[in-house]
C-alpha distance (Angstrom), angle and dihedral (degrees) to the residues before:
residue distance angle dihedral
M1 . . .
N2 3.80 . .
Q3 3.79 129.0 .
R4 3.80 94.7 -96.0
E5 3.79 91.6 54.3
D6 3.82 89.5 48.5
E7 3.80 91.1 52.8
R8 3.80 92.5 48.7
E9 3.78 89.1 54.2
G10 3.81 89.3 55.8
W11 3.80 95.6 -129.6
P12 3.79 112.0 79.9
V13 3.78 118.5 -168.2
K14 3.81 104.8 -98.3
P15 3.81 136.0 116.4
Y16 3.82 114.8 -61.7
Y17 3.76 133.9 -176.6
K18 3.79 109.4 -110.2
R19 3.78 90.4 -122.5
D20 3.81 93.4 54.4
L21 3.78 92.9 49.7
A22 3.80 92.7 44.3
V23 3.81 92.4 51.6
A24 3.81 89.8 48.6
Y25 3.81 89.9 57.0
A26 3.82 93.2 44.6
P27 3.82 110.4 23.4
D28 3.80 93.1 158.8
I29 3.83 95.8 66.4
T30 3.80 134.8 57.2
P31 3.80 118.7 -77.9
V32 3.82 91.3 -112.6
A33 3.80 91.8 51.6
A34 3.81 89.8 45.8
L35 3.82 90.6 53.1
N36 3.79 90.1 49.8
R37 3.80 91.1 49.1
L38 3.81 93.6 49.3
S39 3.79 90.5 46.8
S40 3.79 90.1 51.3
W41 3.81 92.0 49.5
V42 3.80 91.3 49.9
H43 3.81 94.2 47.4
H44 3.79 94.2 46.7
H45 3.81 93.9 47.7
K46 3.80 96.7 76.2
V47 3.82 96.5 -172.3
L48 3.81 91.9 49.8
Y49 3.79 92.8 45.6
R50 3.81 91.9 50.0
A51 3.82 91.4 48.2
L52 3.81 90.7 49.2
A53 3.81 91.2 48.4
D54 3.80 89.7 50.5
S55 3.82 88.2 53.6
G56 3.81 91.1 56.1
Y57 3.80 98.1 -95.9
T58 3.80 118.7 159.5
D59 3.80 125.2 -174.1
R60 3.80 93.1 -120.2
Q61 3.79 99.2 53.9
R62 3.79 114.8 112.4
M63 3.79 98.8 -148.9
F64 3.76 135.8 46.4
N65 3.80 112.5 -137.6
S66 3.81 122.1 -136.9
V67 3.80 94.0 -91.7
Q68 3.80 91.4 51.0
V69 3.80 92.1 47.1
E70 3.81 89.8 51.6
L71 3.82 89.2 52.7
I72 3.80 92.8 48.3
F73 3.80 91.4 49.3
R74 3.82 90.7 47.5
Y75 3.81 94.7 52.1
L76 3.82 102.7 30.1
G77 3.78 101.5 26.3
R78 3.79 125.3 -124.7
P79 3.80 119.0 -55.3
């Protein structure tokens, strides 16, 4: 996917705060609940979690880097 296609989708691959990405996936619930939901999705999706861990992801980080965002979009789809 090229940059123009990313922009049309509304969510380009770039670093995002966890909270911002979580709220994008679940805009109808509180930010804390959205973070918990995203965390649950990531932990239950074993292939995604392993790929994130291989990219240097830790549960306590506050931002996803571009590589991690690309992985999340690949396995969960764009918000």
